[in-house]
LOPA-522346 format. One line per 5 residues: number of its first residue (from 1); their letters; for each residue x, y, z of C-alpha. Coordinates in steps of 0.001 Angstrom, whole numbers, plus 500000, padded with zeros to 6 digits. Example, Ala and Ser with C-alpha at 12.3 -4.5 7.8 and 13.67 -1.06 7.14 Angstrom:
BEGIN
1	AS	512300 495500 507800  513670 498940 507140
//
This chain:
BEGIN
1	MQSIS	500000 500000 500000  501635 503239 498865  498957 505872 498232  495553 507076 499381  493027 509192 497455
6	VNRVN	489893 510763 498867  487072 510017 496454  484621 512423 498023  484971 514677 501065  482153 513962 503464
11	YLKGS	481255 514743 507054  482777 512190 509401  480861 510994 512427  480884 508209 514946  483267 506962 517611
16	VHISG	486817 505679 517534  488743 503730 520174  492343 504747 520748  495054 502075 520547  497972 501571 522899
21	SKNAC	500800 504085 522906  503636 503520 520449  506107 505563 522472  505264 503731 525698  505267 500257 524207
26	LPILC	508664 500486 522511  510797 500865 525686  508502 498549 527672  508735 495852 525012  512529 496199 524877
31	SSIIT	512862 496024 528665  510488 493052 528960  513394 490688 528237  515159 491785 531431  512929 489290 533241
36	RGIVV	514315 486311 531300  510763 485067 531727  507269 485566 530335  505686 488993 529972  502199 489532 528584
41	LKNVA	501530 493043 527314  497968 494213 526722  496736 497098 524560  499680 496784 522160  499189 498640 518872
46	NITDI	499684 496610 515701  502098 498991 513996  505299 498473 512053  507694 499972 514637  506459 497585 517327
51	NDICD	506422 494651 514926  510036 495429 513994  511073 495281 517665  509243 491948 517949  511299 490626 515020
56	ILRYL	514509 491770 516731  513513 489946 519933  512819 486792 517921  516296 487168 516406  517631 487100 519977
61	NCKVK	515913 483724 520453  512857 485079 522298  509414 483726 521546  506984 486510 520665  503330 485818 519930
66	RRGNR	500567 488290 519130  496856 487719 519547  494936 490875 518710  496300 493658 520891  497866 491175 523308
71	LKVDS	501574 490352 523035  503336 487493 524824  507118 487678 525140  509027 484633 526406  512698 485510 526930
76	TKIQY	513692 482456 528982  516093 481303 526249  517407 484688 525132  520894 484652 523585  523422 487406 522998
81	KSLNI	523841 488334 519332  525194 491329 517483  522428 493827 516702  524227 495174 513668  521175 494315 511585
86	NKCSK	518871 496221 509246  515883 496120 511610  517815 498134 514209  518967 500778 511745  515406 501146 510470
91	IRGSY	513744 502520 513608  514624 504988 516341  513225 502900 519196  515853 500189 518750  518217 502198 520945
96	YLIPV	516188 501161 523994  517699 497717 523512  521186 499035 524291  520877 499384 528101  518836 496174 528203
101	MLYLF	521639 494245 526492  524123 495868 528867  522000 494756 531830  521841 491182 530542  525237 490718 528882
106	NKCEI	527490 493689 529796  528051 494433 526103  526201 495500 522980  526965 495868 519287  524179 497652 517409
111	ALPGG	523534 499523 514171  522861 503200 514839  519115 503839 515075  517044 505335 512259  513595 506947 512306
116	CKIGQ	511972 509963 510690  514271 512618 509191  512904 515515 511232  516231 517053 512195  519478 516352 513989
121	RPIDC	518928 513525 516455  522381 512807 517852  522879 510134 520487  525724 511907 522288  523628 512333 525426
126	HLECF	522882 508590 525353  526597 507830 525070  527315 510080 528046  524822 508015 530051  526422 504714 529113
131	QAFGF	529872 506085 529924  528674 507436 533285  527623 503912 534251  531061 502496 533447  530844 501465 529787
136	STIIE	533202 502340 526943  531678 503342 523605  533055 503318 520068  531255 504202 516821  532630 502831 513555
141	NNVLY	530841 502739 510198  527440 503566 511769  527799 500755 514303  527936 501373 518050  530160 499078 520137
146	IKSNQ	529715 499144 523922  531362 497028 526571  531893 497192 530298  535114 498655 531613  533875 498255 535148
151	RKKEV	530144 498672 535738  529668 501114 538587  527657 500076 541625  526609 503610 542508  525986 506470 540057
156	LLSLS	524911 510088 540399  524133 511465 536946  522642 514708 535686  521735 514636 531989  523522 517318 529969
161	KKSVG	520584 517809 527590  516799 517683 527725  516120 514414 525922  513178 512012 526219  515074 509075 524707
166	ASINA	518225 509647 526758  516129 509973 529920  514589 506554 529313  517955 504997 528490  519485 506519 531629
171	ILCGL	516762 504924 533762  517267 501567 532039  521025 501869 532638  520367 502511 536306  518698 499122 536692
176	GCEHS	522098 497426 536710  523419 499453 539657  522937 498878 543352  521958 502524 543730  521618 505322 541183
181	IIENL	520270 508862 541180  519496 510440 537799  518603 514127 537492  517471 516542 534782  515220 513899 533228
186	VIEPE	512443 514552 530709  509689 512097 531536  506437 512160 529555  503383 509943 530235  505052 507220 528169
191	GLDLI	508137 507350 530388  505975 507151 533500  504349 504066 531984  507785 502488 531599  508583 503271 535242
196	SFLKK	505283 501655 536315  506189 498570 534274  509682 498347 535786  508223 498673 539288  505825 495839 538524
201	IGFNI	508769 493678 537421  510267 494290 540847  512621 497272 540622  512644 499857 543402  512183 503145 541528
206	SFLNN	510941 506519 542701  510455 509546 540464  509748 513144 541483  510575 516570 540048  512613 515238 537092
211	KCIIK	514712 513111 539436  514776 509327 539547  516180 507135 542329  516752 503453 541568  517696 500718 544025
216	SHKQD	518283 497469 542179  517786 494038 543728  518174 491534 540904  517007 488620 543022  513579 490247 543403
221	IKNRI	512863 490501 539654  509658 488714 538685  509779 486425 535673  506061 486320 534866  503833 489397 534749
226	TYKII	500975 490984 532760  500904 494699 531996  498583 497065 530077  500040 499848 527889  498569 503362 528200
231	PDRME	496562 504849 525278  498342 506759 522523  497881 510504 523063  499174 511338 519577  496578 509133 517913
236	AMTFV	493913 510583 520206  494809 514159 519253  494826 513224 515559  491174 512218 515787  490337 515215 517986
241	ILGLL	491580 517577 515282  489879 515558 512539  486578 516009 514376  487162 519750 514785  487947 520073 511081
246	NGRIL	485233 517958 509556  483075 515816 511788  481505 514839 515046  483835 512254 516565  483783 510694 520015
251	IKGAN	487303 509624 520965  487133 506721 523411  489830 505192 525561  492120 508234 525623  493455 509824 528795
256	PSHMK	492720 513584 528676  495189 514265 531501  498016 513191 529154  496973 515986 526745  495889 518691 529171
261	YPLDL	497957 521552 527747  496945 521169 524055  493312 520400 524980  493175 523558 527099  494481 525568 524130
266	LINAK	491639 524266 521963  488963 524862 524577  490193 528400 525271  490192 529100 521512  486426 528351 521426
271	YNLKI	486543 525077 519503  483562 522770 519979  485280 520301 522245  483895 518511 525288  485499 516084 527705
276	TKKGI	482886 513675 529042  482789 510349 530911  482278 508616 527561  485305 510226 525957  486434 513386 524151
281	LACKS	483777 514764 521797  485193 516880 518963  482748 518632 516591  483338 520674 513460  484057 524277 514392
286	RGNAF	486259 527216 513521  488053 528540 516545  490363 531447 517173  494052 531406 516293  496592 530873 519073
291	NIKTD	500362 530741 519268  502304 527519 519802  505825 526989 521054  506938 523375 521261  508529 522424 524544
296	IYPLF	509060 519490 526876  506142 517867 528690  503777 519030 530155  503940 521885 527632  503225 521573 523900
301	PTDMQ	504670 518386 522340  506616 518608 519100  504845 515510 517729  501500 517366 517788  502799 520481 516060
306	PLFAI	502148 519294 512443  498642 518156 513434  497768 521571 514848  499176 523247 511732  496194 521996 509703
311	LLAAS	493760 523420 512234  495499 526775 512708  495737 527333 508955  491919 527475 508907  491416 529333 512205
316	RGMCV	490206 532894 512833  493045 535390 512993  496829 535235 512980  499274 533138 514979  502872 531984 515210
321	VDETI	504108 528409 515546  507612 528150 516957  509240 524705 516616  512071 524530 519152  512825 520789 519171
326	FENRM	513430 519582 515584  514663 521910 512855  513237 519861 509961  509668 519686 511206  508289 522515 509049
331	QIYYD	507393 520542 505899  503667 520634 506652  503591 524429 506218  504963 524161 502676  502283 521537 502005
336	LLEGG	499639 523965 503286  501030 526735 501092  500438 524536 498048  496831 524077 499102  496134 527791 499470
341	GQINV	497302 528629 502976  498548 532080 503940  501760 531192 505716  505246 532648 505940  507960 530278 507129
346	IENKA	511152 531791 508524  513585 529187 509809  511661 527273 512494  508763 529666 512812  505538 529676 510814
351	YITGV	503495 532890 510661  499926 531899 509830  496863 533868 508756  493780 531664 508815  491784 531166 505597
356	TEFSP	488527 529338 504881  489252 527614 501564  491858 525063 500536  492235 523135 497285  492571 519358 496831
361	KHFKC	496247 518551 496338  498594 515622 495810  501152 515244 498601  504023 512976 499590  504414 511624 503101
366	KDLRQ	507924 512327 504402  507641 511522 508106  505107 510022 510492  503476 513118 511977  503546 515134 508752
371	GAALL	501821 512152 507102  499136 512083 509797  498614 515822 509318  498218 515300 505571  495477 512762 506292
376	LYIFT	493648 515486 508216  494018 517755 505209  492702 515413 502526  489749 514239 504615  488770 517878 505026
381	YGGSI	489637 519379 501624  490302 516424 499312  493428 515190 497581  495832 512268 497750  499039 511183 499509
386	DNIDI	501909 508973 498348  504273 506944 500538  501654 506351 503230  503338 503244 504659  505228 505671 506909
391	IKRGY	501939 506484 508665  501516 502846 509680  504655 503172 511806  502579 504933 514450  498857 504416 513760
396	DGIFY	497133 501092 514365  494344 500353 511883  494105 504013 510878  492363 503371 507557  489886 500922 509080
401	KLKLL	489018 503495 511755  488509 506163 509102  486158 503842 507216  484111 503394 510390  483714 507163 510580
406	GANFS	482284 507241 507049  485383 508336 505156  485267 507734 501404  488702 506884 499970  490702 504408 497947
411	LK	494064 502777 498683  496629 501636 496140
//
C-alpha cells in the first residue's frame, strides 16, 4: 500500500477507540526481556515499529506471539547476538535495547538507530549516560560498540541535555546498579508508563521533580507478569483535530490528563470540544488562532505540532508556531502553502493567517506526523498522499478506523 486518494469529502461521524501508545510500548517491550521470563503486554498497537522490535527479539531467540492487541514475550532462552542488523537501523526505538543488552550481557553491538528525518537527532547524550555507568563506547561505520570497563555500583548522573530518549535509556542503565540517582530527566506519560512497568517487574524506583532514584535488587525481579500499555495521546489528538475540522467524533479510551495543555488551548480558543465520561467529543468548528511553542512535557509536544498546523491554517486570525525541538519539522507548512494557505515560514517559525478555503492537492508523506497531518488535510479538503506506509509506523488500523467514521477513499 503506497497511496491514498479521497474520492469524496464527506462529514465524518461516529466513535473511535484509541490504541495503545507507540512511544510507551517500545521501551517497555525492549525492557520486557530483562525478566528472562514471560511477559504479557495488553493494549499493544499493531504497527510496524512495534512489529520490527518483535522481530529483533525473535532474532535474539525470544518467543513473541501476538493475539489481537495482546503480546506474549518469552525471553527464557534469550541469547546474545550482534544487533548490527537492518531492523535496528530502520527505527529509532531500537536504541532502547542498548541498556537492556548491557543489563543482561554487559556488552552491545548495534547499528545506529534510524527513524523519521525531522532534524538532527544525535545520540551523544545517550553515550554520556552509558559512559557514566562504566561502559566504553566506540562508533565505527554507523555501528555502536559498547562494553563494560567496570560497571559502577553507585551512580549520580545529571543529563547534559533535555532528551526524552536519553532519559529513558538513563533509567534503564540505572537498573544494573545497586543505587543510582538520575537528574534533569524529561519524563512524559510514556516514560511514566515504563517506570510503572519496571516497578511491577520488581525494581525499586521513585520519580519526582525530574529526578529518579533506583535501588536494584536483581534477586527480586519477577519472571512472569501481565501489563497494560497506556493509550496513545498522539493518535487521540489526531482524531480530535479531525473532528474539529470535519466531523463529530467521540474519541474513546484516551486519557485527557496526558493531553491537558493542548486540549486547554483548543477549549480556550472556542473550539467545539467537550470532555465527558464517555470520551472526548470533537465537533466541526472554527476557533480562534493561538500561538504555539513546542517544549518538553507538560507543555506543547513537538509531535503534535504538524497536526495543529492543519487546524490553525483554517482558524480565525493570525498566529505563530515556533518549533524549538526539531529543525526539519516545518514541511507541513509548505504543504499547506500549496493548498492555498497564507503562511510565511522563517527558519523554524511559521506565521499563519487563517483562511477558509483550501484546494485538493497531491502530497508525499515524508515523516510520520507530517503524514498524519496530511490525512487530516485530505479528509477535510480532498486530495491524495503517496508513501503512506510511513503512517503505519505509528497508527494502528488508521484506515479501518477512518472507514468506520464514514470516510470515502481508495488505497493503492
